[in-house]
matplotlib code that plots the C-alpha trace (Angstrom):
import matplotlib.pyplot as plt

x = [-251.4, -247.6, -246.9, -250.3, -250.9, -253.9, -256.7, -255.7, -258.5, -258.3, -258.7, -255.5, -253.4, -255.1, -253.2, -254.4, -252.2, -254.4, -255.7, -259.4, -260.6, -264.0, -265.1, -264.9, -261.2, -259.0, -257.0, -253.8, -254.2, -254.9, -251.7, -249.7, -251.1, -250.2, -246.7, -246.2, -247.4, -245.5, -248.7, -249.8, -253.5, -256.2, -259.8, -262.8, -265.7, -269.1, -270.8, -271.7, -268.0, -268.8, -266.5, -267.5, -264.3, -260.5, -257.6, -254.0, -250.9, -251.0, -254.5, -253.3, -250.3, -252.8, -254.5, -253.6, -251.2, -253.6, -256.2, -253.9, -253.6, -257.2, -258.6, -260.7, -262.3, -261.1, -264.6, -264.1, -261.2, -261.9, -262.6, -266.2, -266.6, -264.4, -264.1, -264.3, -263.9, -265.2, -262.8, -263.8, -262.8, -259.7, -256.5, -256.2, -259.6, -258.5, -255.4, -257.5, -259.9, -257.1, -255.5, -258.8, -259.6, -256.0, -256.0, -253.2, -255.4, -258.7, -260.5, -261.9, -265.4, -267.9, -271.4, -270.0, -267.2, -263.5, -261.8, -258.6, -256.7, -255.2, -252.4, -250.6, -247.2, -248.7, -250.0, -246.7, -244.7, -247.0, -246.8, -243.0, -242.8, -245.0, -242.8, -239.7, -241.4, -242.6, -239.2, -237.6, -240.0, -239.4, -235.6, -236.1, -238.4, -235.9, -233.0, -235.0, -235.8, -234.0, -232.9, -230.2, -232.1, -230.6, -232.5, -231.0, -232.3, -232.4, -228.7, -227.6, -227.0, -227.6, -230.6, -231.2, -228.6, -229.9, -228.1, -228.2, -226.6, -223.8, -223.4, -223.5, -221.2, -219.0, -219.8, -221.2, -224.3, -222.6, -219.9, -222.1, -225.3, -225.2, -222.5, -222.9, -223.5, -221.3, -218.3, -218.6, -220.2, -219.6, -221.3, -224.3, -227.6, -229.4, -227.3, -228.7, -232.3, -231.5, -230.5, -233.3, -236.0, -237.0, -237.2, -234.6, -235.9, -233.9, -230.4, -227.7, -224.9, -221.6, -220.8, -217.2, -217.9, -217.1, -219.5, -222.5, -224.6, -227.0, -230.2, -230.9, -234.2, -234.2, -237.1, -237.5, -239.5, -242.2, -244.2, -247.3, -245.9, -242.5, -239.3, -237.8, -235.0, -234.6, -234.6, -232.9, -233.3, -230.5, -231.3, -228.5, -229.5, -226.7, -229.1, -231.6, -229.0, -228.1, -231.7, -232.1, -229.1, -230.5, -233.8, -232.1, -230.3, -233.6, -235.2, -232.3, -232.6, -236.4, -236.0, -233.4, -235.6, -238.6, -236.5, -235.4, -239.0, -239.8, -236.9, -238.0, -241.6, -240.6, -237.8, -239.0, -235.6, -235.3, -233.5, -230.9, -232.6, -230.8, -229.2, -226.3, -222.9, -221.1, -223.8, -224.1, -220.4, -220.6, -223.5, -221.6, -218.5, -220.7, -222.5, -219.2, -217.8, -221.0, -220.8, -217.2, -216.0, -214.0, -214.4, -215.9, -215.3, -218.0, -217.0, -219.5, -221.0, -223.6, -227.0, -225.7, -227.3, -224.3, -226.5, -229.0, -226.1, -224.6, -228.0, -228.3, -224.8, -225.8, -229.0, -227.2, -224.5, -227.2, -225.4, -227.5, -227.1, -228.5, -227.5, -226.6, -226.1, -224.1, -223.6, -220.2, -220.7, -223.8, -222.2, -220.7, -217.0, -217.5, -220.0, -218.2, -216.7, -220.0, -222.0, -219.5, -218.7, -221.5, -221.2, -221.8, -224.4, -223.2, -220.2, -220.8, -223.3, -226.5, -225.8, -228.6, -228.7, -228.9, -226.0, -226.3, -225.0, -222.8, -223.3, -220.7, -222.3, -225.7, -224.5, -222.7, -222.8, -224.2, -223.0, -222.0, -222.3, -220.1, -221.3, -219.1, -216.1, -213.9, -215.5, -214.3, -212.0, -208.3, -208.5, -211.5, -209.8, -207.2, -209.8, -211.8, -208.7, -208.1, -211.6, -211.2, -207.9, -208.8, -212.5, -213.5, -214.8, -214.9, -217.7, -217.0, -216.6, -216.4, -213.6, -214.4, -214.0, -216.8, -216.0, -217.8, -218.1, -218.9, -218.6, -217.7, -218.9, -217.8, -218.6, -217.5, -217.7, -214.3, -210.8, -209.3, -205.9, -205.7, -206.7, -203.9, -201.3, -202.6, -202.4, -206.2, -206.9, -204.9, -203.3, -203.4, -207.2, -207.7, -206.2, -208.1, -211.4, -210.6, -210.2, -212.7, -213.5, -216.8, -217.3, -220.9, -221.5, -223.2, -226.7, -225.4, -223.4, -226.4, -228.4, -230.5, -231.6, -233.2, -236.5, -236.6, -236.1, -238.6, -241.4, -240.4, -240.5, -243.7, -245.6, -244.4, -244.9, -248.4, -249.2, -248.0, -250.0, -253.1, -253.0, -253.6, -250.4, -250.3, -248.8, -245.6, -245.5, -242.7, -241.3, -241.0, -239.4, -236.8, -236.0, -235.4, -233.3, -231.0, -230.5, -227.1, -228.5, -225.7, -227.6, -228.0, -230.7, -231.7, -232.3, -234.2, -236.5, -237.2, -237.9, -240.4, -242.1, -242.3, -244.0, -246.5, -247.7, -248.1, -249.9, -253.6, -254.8, -253.8, -250.6, -247.4, -246.5, -243.4, -244.7, -244.4, -240.7, -238.5, -237.0, -233.4, -233.7, -235.2, -232.5, -229.8, -231.2, -231.7, -228.1, -226.9, -228.9, -227.7, -224.1, -224.7, -222.9, -223.3, -220.8, -221.3, -221.4, -225.2, -224.8, -222.6, -225.0, -228.0, -226.1, -225.2, -228.8, -230.1, -227.6, -228.5, -232.2, -232.1, -230.0, -232.5, -235.4, -233.6, -232.9, -236.5, -237.7, -235.1, -233.7, -237.1, -236.7, -240.4, -241.2, -238.2, -239.5, -242.9, -241.2, -239.3, -242.4, -240.5, -240.8, -238.9, -236.9, -235.7, -234.6, -232.6, -231.0, -230.1, -228.7, -226.5, -225.5, -224.3, -223.1, -225.5, -225.8]
y = [149.4, 149.8, 147.8, 147.5, 150.6, 152.6, 152.6, 155.2, 156.8, 157.9, 161.6, 161.4, 160.1, 161.5, 163.9, 167.4, 167.6, 167.0, 168.8, 169.4, 170.5, 171.1, 168.3, 170.8, 171.5, 170.5, 167.3, 169.0, 171.7, 169.1, 167.3, 170.4, 171.0, 167.4, 167.7, 171.2, 169.9, 166.6, 164.6, 161.6, 161.9, 164.6, 164.7, 165.9, 167.9, 168.6, 172.0, 171.6, 170.9, 167.4, 164.5, 162.6, 161.1, 160.9, 160.4, 159.3, 159.7, 156.0, 156.5, 159.6, 157.6, 155.2, 158.0, 159.0, 161.8, 163.6, 163.6, 165.7, 168.5, 168.7, 170.6, 167.7, 168.1, 165.8, 164.4, 162.4, 160.5, 160.4, 157.2, 157.5, 154.3, 155.2, 153.9, 156.4, 156.2, 158.1, 160.0, 158.0, 154.6, 153.0, 153.2, 149.4, 149.0, 151.6, 149.5, 146.3, 148.0, 149.2, 145.8, 144.1, 146.5, 146.7, 150.5, 152.9, 155.7, 156.4, 159.7, 160.7, 162.1, 163.8, 164.5, 164.1, 166.7, 165.7, 166.5, 164.4, 161.6, 158.4, 157.0, 153.6, 155.3, 157.1, 153.8, 152.1, 154.9, 155.0, 151.2, 151.3, 154.0, 152.0, 148.9, 150.9, 152.3, 148.8, 147.3, 150.0, 149.3, 145.5, 146.1, 148.1, 145.3, 142.5, 144.5, 144.9, 141.2, 139.7, 136.6, 136.7, 136.3, 135.1, 134.6, 133.0, 132.3, 129.0, 129.2, 130.0, 133.8, 135.9, 138.2, 139.3, 139.5, 141.6, 143.5, 140.6, 138.4, 140.9, 140.9, 137.2, 136.2, 139.4, 139.7, 143.0, 142.8, 144.9, 142.1, 139.0, 140.2, 139.2, 136.5, 132.8, 131.8, 128.7, 130.9, 132.3, 129.4, 126.1, 124.1, 126.4, 124.5, 126.6, 125.0, 121.6, 123.0, 124.2, 120.7, 118.8, 121.4, 120.3, 122.3, 121.9, 122.9, 123.9, 122.6, 123.6, 125.4, 127.0, 130.2, 131.7, 133.9, 131.9, 134.0, 132.7, 129.5, 129.4, 127.5, 127.5, 127.0, 126.9, 126.7, 126.3, 129.1, 128.2, 130.8, 129.5, 126.0, 126.9, 126.7, 130.2, 129.8, 129.5, 131.4, 130.7, 132.3, 131.9, 132.6, 133.4, 131.5, 132.6, 134.9, 132.1, 129.8, 132.4, 132.8, 129.0, 128.7, 131.4, 129.6, 126.3, 127.9, 129.4, 125.9, 124.3, 126.9, 126.5, 122.7, 123.1, 125.6, 123.2, 120.4, 122.8, 123.7, 120.0, 119.6, 122.4, 121.2, 117.7, 118.7, 119.9, 121.0, 124.2, 126.2, 125.5, 124.6, 124.3, 126.2, 124.0, 125.7, 123.9, 124.6, 128.2, 128.7, 127.1, 129.4, 132.5, 131.6, 130.9, 134.2, 136.0, 134.5, 134.1, 137.4, 136.8, 134.8, 132.4, 128.7, 126.7, 123.1, 121.7, 118.6, 116.4, 113.0, 111.8, 113.4, 116.4, 118.8, 119.8, 120.7, 122.6, 124.5, 125.4, 126.6, 128.9, 130.3, 130.9, 132.6, 134.8, 135.7, 137.3, 136.1, 136.7, 133.3, 129.9, 127.4, 124.2, 121.1, 118.2, 114.8, 113.7, 110.1, 109.8, 110.7, 108.0, 108.6, 108.9, 111.6, 113.9, 116.2, 116.7, 117.2, 119.7, 121.7, 120.9, 119.8, 121.1, 119.7, 116.3, 116.2, 112.4, 109.6, 110.2, 113.9, 116.4, 117.8, 121.3, 120.9, 121.4, 123.7, 122.3, 122.9, 125.7, 127.5, 127.0, 128.4, 131.4, 134.3, 131.8, 128.8, 125.2, 122.8, 119.7, 117.1, 114.0, 115.8, 113.0, 110.8, 113.0, 111.1, 112.2, 113.3, 115.5, 116.9, 118.4, 119.9, 121.3, 122.9, 124.6, 126.0, 127.4, 129.0, 130.3, 131.0, 129.7, 126.4, 124.8, 122.6, 119.1, 119.2, 123.0, 125.4, 128.6, 129.2, 130.6, 132.8, 131.9, 133.5, 130.7, 130.3, 126.7, 125.1, 121.5, 118.9, 115.4, 113.0, 111.5, 112.5, 114.4, 114.8, 111.0, 110.7, 113.2, 111.1, 108.0, 110.1, 109.7, 113.4, 116.3, 118.5, 121.7, 121.2, 120.6, 124.0, 125.7, 124.3, 124.7, 128.4, 128.3, 125.1, 124.5, 121.4, 120.4, 118.6, 115.2, 115.1, 113.2, 116.3, 118.5, 116.8, 119.9, 120.3, 116.8, 117.9, 121.0, 119.0, 116.3, 118.9, 120.6, 117.4, 116.2, 119.4, 119.5, 115.7, 115.8, 118.8, 117.0, 113.9, 115.8, 114.3, 116.1, 116.6, 113.8, 114.1, 112.2, 110.2, 111.4, 107.9, 108.0, 111.4, 110.1, 107.2, 109.5, 111.9, 109.1, 107.4, 108.1, 108.9, 107.5, 108.7, 112.1, 114.5, 112.4, 109.4, 111.5, 112.8, 109.3, 108.1, 110.8, 110.1, 106.4, 107.4, 109.7, 107.4, 104.4, 106.4, 105.6, 107.9, 111.3, 110.0, 108.3, 105.5, 103.4, 100.4, 102.5, 103.2, 101.0, 98.0, 98.8, 102.2, 100.5, 97.9, 100.6, 102.8, 99.8, 98.7, 102.2, 102.4, 99.1, 100.3, 103.3, 102.8, 104.7, 104.9, 102.4, 105.3, 105.9, 109.7, 110.0, 107.9, 110.0, 113.1, 111.8, 110.7, 114.2, 115.9, 113.7, 114.0, 117.8, 118.1, 115.8, 118.0, 121.2, 119.6, 118.5, 122.0, 123.6, 125.5, 126.7, 126.4, 126.6, 123.7, 121.8, 122.2, 120.8, 117.8, 117.2, 117.8, 120.1, 123.9, 126.3, 127.5, 124.0, 123.7, 126.9, 125.6, 122.3, 123.9, 126.2, 123.3, 121.2, 124.2, 123.3, 126.1]
z = [33.7, 33.8, 30.7, 28.9, 26.6, 27.4, 24.8, 22.2, 20.2, 16.6, 17.6, 19.6, 16.8, 13.5, 11.3, 10.6, 7.5, 4.5, 1.3, 0.7, -2.8, -4.5, -6.8, -9.8, -9.3, -12.2, -11.8, -12.8, -10.2, -7.5, -8.5, -8.1, -4.6, -3.6, -4.8, -3.3, 0.2, -0.1, 0.4, -1.5, -1.0, -1.6, -0.4, -2.5, -1.1, -2.5, -2.7, 1.1, 1.9, 2.9, 1.9, -1.2, -2.4, -2.3, -4.7, -4.2, -6.2, -7.0, -8.5, -10.5, -11.9, -13.5, -15.5, -19.1, -19.5, -21.8, -19.0, -16.9, -19.4, -20.7, -17.7, -16.5, -13.1, -10.3, -9.8, -12.9, -11.3, -7.6, -5.6, -4.5, -2.5, 0.4, 4.0, 6.8, 10.6, 13.7, 15.9, 19.0, 17.5, 19.0, 16.9, 17.1, 15.4, 12.9, 12.1, 11.8, 9.3, 7.1, 7.0, 6.3, 3.4, 2.2, 2.3, 3.4, 4.9, 6.6, 6.6, 10.0, 9.5, 11.7, 10.4, 6.9, 7.3, 7.1, 10.5, 10.1, 8.4, 9.8, 7.5, 7.8, 8.5, 11.5, 13.0, 12.3, 13.9, 16.9, 17.5, 17.1, 19.7, 22.0, 21.5, 22.4, 25.5, 26.6, 25.9, 28.0, 30.9, 30.5, 30.8, 34.0, 35.4, 34.5, 36.0, 39.2, 39.6, 42.5, 40.5, 37.8, 34.5, 31.2, 27.9, 24.8, 21.3, 19.6, 18.7, 22.2, 21.7, 24.8, 24.4, 28.0, 30.8, 33.7, 36.5, 39.0, 36.4, 36.2, 40.0, 40.3, 37.5, 37.2, 33.4, 32.0, 29.8, 27.0, 26.8, 26.8, 25.0, 21.4, 22.1, 22.6, 26.2, 25.7, 25.1, 28.6, 30.5, 28.7, 31.5, 31.8, 32.6, 30.0, 27.3, 28.3, 28.0, 24.4, 23.5, 25.2, 25.1, 28.6, 31.8, 34.6, 38.1, 41.2, 40.5, 43.0, 41.3, 42.4, 40.6, 40.4, 43.5, 46.7, 48.8, 47.0, 46.6, 43.7, 42.7, 39.0, 37.2, 33.3, 30.9, 27.1, 25.4, 22.9, 21.0, 19.2, 19.6, 17.9, 19.9, 20.3, 22.9, 26.7, 29.9, 33.2, 36.6, 39.1, 42.8, 45.2, 48.3, 50.6, 52.5, 52.6, 54.1, 56.7, 57.6, 57.7, 60.0, 62.3, 62.2, 63.0, 65.9, 67.1, 66.8, 68.7, 71.4, 71.6, 71.9, 74.6, 76.5, 76.2, 77.7, 80.5, 81.3, 81.5, 83.9, 86.1, 86.1, 87.2, 89.5, 92.9, 94.0, 92.1, 94.9, 97.5, 100.7, 104.0, 106.9, 107.9, 108.4, 105.6, 103.1, 104.1, 103.6, 100.1, 99.2, 100.4, 98.3, 95.2, 95.6, 95.8, 92.6, 90.6, 88.8, 87.7, 84.7, 86.9, 86.2, 89.1, 90.1, 92.4, 94.4, 96.3, 96.5, 94.1, 94.9, 96.9, 94.3, 92.2, 89.2, 91.2, 92.8, 89.4, 88.1, 91.1, 90.3, 86.7, 87.7, 90.2, 87.6, 85.4, 82.3, 79.1, 77.6, 78.4, 81.2, 79.3, 81.5, 80.0, 81.7, 80.4, 81.5, 79.3, 75.9, 73.8, 73.2, 69.4, 69.8, 72.2, 69.6, 67.6, 70.8, 72.3, 69.1, 66.6, 63.0, 59.5, 57.1, 55.7, 58.1, 58.6, 57.8, 59.7, 60.4, 60.2, 56.7, 58.1, 60.6, 64.3, 67.0, 69.7, 73.4, 73.5, 70.6, 72.2, 75.5, 74.1, 76.7, 79.1, 81.2, 80.4, 83.3, 82.7, 85.2, 85.8, 84.3, 85.4, 82.7, 79.9, 77.5, 77.4, 73.7, 74.5, 77.6, 75.2, 72.9, 75.9, 77.2, 73.8, 73.8, 77.3, 76.3, 72.8, 73.4, 70.0, 68.5, 65.1, 64.0, 62.8, 59.1, 59.2, 58.2, 60.1, 63.8, 65.9, 68.9, 72.1, 75.5, 77.9, 81.6, 82.6, 85.8, 86.2, 88.8, 89.9, 92.8, 92.1, 93.3, 90.3, 92.0, 92.4, 88.7, 87.7, 89.5, 87.6, 84.4, 83.9, 84.0, 82.5, 85.2, 83.0, 82.5, 86.2, 87.1, 84.3, 85.6, 89.3, 89.6, 92.4, 94.2, 96.0, 98.3, 98.9, 102.1, 102.1, 103.7, 106.7, 107.6, 107.3, 110.0, 110.7, 107.1, 106.8, 108.4, 106.2, 103.0, 104.1, 104.5, 101.2, 99.2, 101.0, 100.0, 96.4, 95.7, 97.1, 94.9, 91.8, 92.7, 93.7, 97.2, 100.6, 102.6, 105.3, 108.8, 109.4, 112.6, 115.0, 114.9, 111.1, 111.3, 113.9, 111.6, 108.6, 110.6, 111.9, 108.5, 106.9, 103.3, 101.2, 98.2, 99.7, 98.6, 95.6, 97.8, 100.4, 97.7, 96.3, 99.8, 100.5, 97.1, 98.1, 101.4, 99.7, 96.9, 99.4, 102.1, 102.3, 105.0, 106.4, 108.2, 107.3, 109.7, 110.3, 108.2, 105.0, 105.6, 103.2, 105.0, 104.1, 105.9, 109.0, 109.1, 108.8, 111.5, 113.9, 113.3, 114.0, 117.2, 118.5, 118.1, 120.4, 123.8, 127.0, 129.9, 132.8, 135.2, 135.5, 136.1, 133.0, 130.9, 132.0, 131.2, 127.7, 127.1, 128.0, 125.7, 122.8, 123.4, 123.6, 120.5, 118.7, 119.8, 118.7, 115.3, 114.9, 115.7, 113.5, 116.5, 117.8, 121.6, 122.3, 120.0, 121.3, 124.9, 123.9, 122.2, 125.4, 127.5, 129.8, 130.6, 128.4, 131.4, 132.1, 128.5, 128.7, 131.9, 130.4, 127.3, 129.4, 131.6, 128.7, 126.6, 123.7, 121.1]

ax = plt.figure().add_subplot(projection="3d")
ax.plot(x, y, z, "-o")
ax.set_aspect("equal")
plt.show()
C-alpha cells in the first residue's frame, strides 16, 4: 500500500557488524576487540563455531578489575541463556520480543550459527525513517486534497495548513504553521470546536476572497479517548454553484420545452393554412424578414393566429435559441419584472431559493413573442425598451448584467397609435417594436380558406378523439362558410370540435350547428336584396352561386361544375360572361 509499510524481515535490516570469539579467549583480549571496533557486544562460539553466549560492555563493567587482568577466559563471564531470532521473522516481531525481554540486541541464528545481529538502535532508526517517509507522503496527500485542510492542537496552534488553504485564504503555511489560528482568523469555526469539543457540519462561510463561497466542516480529534485538537475542511463551492446554476437553467429549459411539446400536441394548428390573397401577402413578407434581426409587430383580431404566425417566423429564421411566448395580459403587474428578467436566490419572499431565469435569458439566441403587448404596464414599457436598446438584462436582486441576443415579435388586436395619442403606450417603444408590421386578415376576409380549415380541423380532431371522420352535409358547409366568424380561426376550430364530439353517425347535419351561428346566418341571408329587374336579379344570383361553388371547390372548376349540376363548358362560359376569376 501507499502508506502502510511493507512487512520488513529481520534479514533485510540485521547488521553484519559484530565480533565472534572462541569461548577460551581471554576476557581482556575480548574487551580490547570491542573497544577497537567501537561495539558494545561480543558473541562467543564453541569449538564447532556455534553460538553459545554473548557479553556486553555493561556486563563487563560489572566484573572485578582483577578478573580482567588474570587471563580468565570469556566463557566464565558470558551470558549463556540468550534469546535468538530467525532471519525470516518480521522486524516488528523482533522489536516486540526485545521490549518484552528488556534486551537491547538479538542475535540472528541459522542452524546454530550466528549470521547477524539486530540492535535496538537499528530498529529505532528504521522506524524513524519510516515515520519521516510516511509523514512526507501524508503531506503530499493533504496538499492534493481538493478541500482546504487545517489541523490545530488543543491550544489552537496550527499543525497542518495545506496548499488549498493557502489558495483560499492567501496565507502561506510557513507563516501560519506553529502560530495560533486565532491570531489570523479570530472568528474561525474551528476555534468554536476547540471550546465545545463538538463537531460543526456544513456551515456557510465567506472568506476574504470575493470570488469564492465556502462550506466549512470542523471536527474535534480524540486519540484513545483523549482530546488532541481539531480539524476543519473548507470546500469552495463556487464551481458547485456554477454547475447548480447551469443545471437550474437546463431544468428551466427542459420544463419549458415540455410545456411547448404539450402545446404542440394539443394544438392542431401548427402551420399556417390558407390561400387567400391577404394571407399569402403576409406570409411572403414574413418569409422575407424572418432571417433578419428586425423586430416584428403582428396586428390582427383575436383568434387570427398571431402566435402560430410568429412560431412560423421563428422556425423559418433558424435561430439557435428557443421560441418563448408570453401573454402580457396574463401576468400580474407585480410579477412583470421577475418574469421578464428573472431573479436571484432570496430576492423576495417566496422566491425560489436557487433563483430563476427570466424569459429573455431563457430565449437567448432565440425569439420572444410578446402577445397582447398593449397590456404591458408603462413602467415595464420603459424597462423593455432599455433591454431592446442595450441587449442586456439584470435579474431582480442581482448586481451583474447578462448579455442577451433576442429577437422580439410582438402582437396586439388594439390600436397602438390611438393608445400613443392617449399616452397609454410609449411612442419610442412602438417604433422599436414596429420595424416590420404584419397585418393578419380576419377569417371573414379569407372566405375561400374556411373550407380548407374545416377539413383540416375535422381530420385532426377526429384523430385525437379516435373517431372516424364524418361527412359534412352541404347545407352545414354552406352555413359555416356564410358565418362571419367574429372569433376567427379559434372560434372555427371550437365549432368543428363541437360538431365532432356531438355527431353520432357518419355525417354532420344542420341540427348539430350551434343556434347562435344559425341565427346569425339566417339574419344575414334575410338582409340580402336583389334588383327588381328580373333579368338583373337572375344575373346576380348566377354570379353569387358560381362564386360560392368555386369557393367550395377551392377553385377546382370540375368540382364546381358538379356542385352546380352544369357542364364544365357552361361554367367556363358563365365565368367569362361575368368576368369571374
